[in-house]
Each structure stands twice: as C-alpha cells, then as structure tokens.
C-alpha positions in Angstrom: 42.5 -17.2 16.7 39.8 -14.7 17.8 37.2 -13.7 15.3 37.0 -10.0 14.5 33.8 -8.3 15.4 32.0 -6.9 12.5 30.1 -3.6 12.7 26.3 -4.0 12.7 24.4 -1.3 10.9 21.0 -2.3 12.1 22.0 -1.7 15.8 23.1 1.9 15.2 19.8 3.6 14.5 16.5 3.4 12.6 16.1 1.3 9.6 19.4 -0.4 8.9 21.4 2.1 10.8 21.0 4.7 8.0 19.0 7.8 8.2 17.1 9.4 5.2 18.3 12.9 4.5 15.3 15.2 3.3 17.6 17.0 0.8 17.8 13.8 -1.2 14.2 14.3 -2.3 15.1 17.5 -4.2 18.5 16.2 -5.3 17.7 12.7 -6.4 13.8 12.5 -6.7 13.5 9.9 -3.9 10.8 9.5 -1.2 11.1 8.0 2.2 8.7 5.3 3.1 8.3 3.6 6.5 11.3 1.3 6.2 12.7 2.0 2.7 13.4 4.6 0.1 11.6 4.7 -3.2 12.5 6.5 -6.4 9.6 8.8 -7.5 10.4 8.5 -11.1 10.6 4.7 -11.7 9.1 3.7 -8.3 12.0 1.3 -7.7 13.0 0.5 -4.1 16.5 1.5 -3.2 18.2 -1.3 -1.3 20.2 0.6 1.4 19.5 4.0 2.7 22.9 5.5 1.8 23.7 8.6 -0.2 26.0 6.6 -2.4 23.3 4.2 -3.4 20.7 6.9 -4.0 23.2 9.0 -6.0 24.2 5.9 -8.1 20.6 5.1 -8.9 19.8 8.7 -10.0 22.9 9.2 -12.1 22.7 5.9 -13.9 19.0 5.9 -14.6 17.6 9.4 -14.5 20.2 12.1 -14.6 20.1 12.7 -18.3 16.4 13.3 -18.3 15.9 15.1 -15.0 19.0 17.3 -14.5 17.4 19.9 -16.8 14.8 20.7 -14.1 16.0 23.5 -11.8 14.6 25.6 -9.0 10.9 25.8 -8.5 10.1 23.7 -11.6 12.1 20.8 -10.0 10.2 21.2 -6.8 6.8 21.2 -8.7 7.9 18.1 -10.6 8.7 16.4 -7.3 5.3 17.3 -5.8 3.5 16.0 -8.9 5.4 12.7 -8.8 4.7 12.4 -5.0 0.9 13.0 -5.7 0.8 10.3 -8.4 2.7 7.9 -6.2 0.4 8.4 -3.3 -2.6 8.1 -5.6 -1.4 4.8 -6.8 -0.9 3.6 -3.2 -4.4 4.7 -2.3 -5.9 2.7 -5.2 -4.0 -0.4 -4.1 -5.2 0.0 -0.5 -8.8 0.2 -1.6 -8.4 -2.9 -3.7 -7.0 -4.7 -0.7 -9.9 -3.6 1.5 -12.4 -4.7 -1.2 -10.7 -8.1 -1.5 -10.8 -8.4 2.3 -14.6 -7.5 2.3 -15.3 -10.1 -0.4 -13.4 -12.8 1.5 -15.2 -11.9 4.7 -18.6 -12.0 3.1 -18.0 -15.4 1.5 -16.9 -16.9 4.8 -19.9 -15.5 6.6 -22.3 -16.8 3.9 -20.6 -20.2 4.0 -21.0 -20.3 7.8 -24.7 -19.4 7.5 -25.2 -22.2 4.9 -23.4 -24.7 7.1 -25.4 -23.7 10.2 -28.7 -24.0 8.5 -28.1 -27.4 7.0 -30.5 -26.7 4.2 -30.1 -26.1 0.5 -29.4 -22.6 -0.6 -32.7 -22.3 -2.4 -34.8 -21.8 0.8 -36.1 -18.3 1.2 -35.0 -17.8 4.8 -31.4 -18.8 4.0 -31.3 -16.6 0.9 -32.6 -13.6 2.9 -30.1 -14.3 5.7 -27.3 -14.3 3.1 -28.6 -11.0 1.6 -28.5 -9.5 5.1 -24.9 -10.6 5.6 -24.0 -9.1 2.2 -25.7 -5.8 3.0 -24.2 -5.5 6.5 -20.7 -5.6 4.9 -21.2 -3.6 1.7 -24.0 -1.1 2.4 -25.1 -1.0 6.1 -27.7 1.7 5.4 -29.7 -0.7 3.1 -30.0 -3.5 5.7 -33.5 -2.5 6.7 -34.6 -2.7 3.0 -33.4 -6.3 2.9 -35.2 -7.2 6.1 -38.5 -6.0 4.7 -38.2 -8.3 1.7 -40.6 -11.2 1.5 -39.2 -14.3 -0.3 
C-alpha cells in the first residue's frame, strides 16, 4: 500500500507557505513581523499566517471593543498601537545590548585579573580594569582614566 503524499506548506512560499495580506492590518489589527504575525492589541503571536486564524483571533477576543472604530479613526488607532509596539521592542533591544555589554566587561575584567596573577587591590590592576570599563561604556572618557594616579 503506497503512502499518500501530504501537501507541504513550508515549501510553497515564504514563512510556512502563507503570505501576509496588508489589508489584515486595518481589518484585524495585526502586524507582520519577520516570520510571524502579532496582534497589535494584545501582542499575542498568531500561530499560522492564514486569514481564518487572524479573523478567529480578532472576532473572539477584540471585535466587541474595536469594531466601533471606523475610517480614519481606526487607521489612527492602528498607527498608535504600532508605535507603542515598536517602542516596547526598542526598549527590549536596549536592555539586551546593555546585558551584553555588562557580560563582556565582566569577562574582560576577569581575563585581566587572571593574566596579572595579583590580587585585585593593586593600583595597576585596578586602573587596567577601569580602562576596560570605560572603553566599553564611555569611550570618550578613556583618556581621563589613563591620567589617574592610583
């Protein structure tokens, strides 16, 4: 008995074989990301990029509250939600970058301590660690640290 071939959506096109329709933004308050669709109201990720799924999400969770918005007021509301969503994303990106910088600084300082083989209380080692910190956080102030006498 031969097995029946199943249709593969991921081969057809794009992300999962489904293509985001820009009119869904105004109809259902959704926003296309790189590989997914996100609701602008509740920021929930919609599993599959299909009109049925987007419509079901909107009608079950938001239709009562957001169907009253029509015309230009609806477009303005969508733009406001997009701006707040992008602002939230930018805050998270800066947090990730700051965590990355802190991790990098701690590794560089640990390396400097290990290379010196001396306790952290010596002036040269302390000055070197301050230089490492300033190079990563505020490169313009590196000269000030180099002029310090410890």
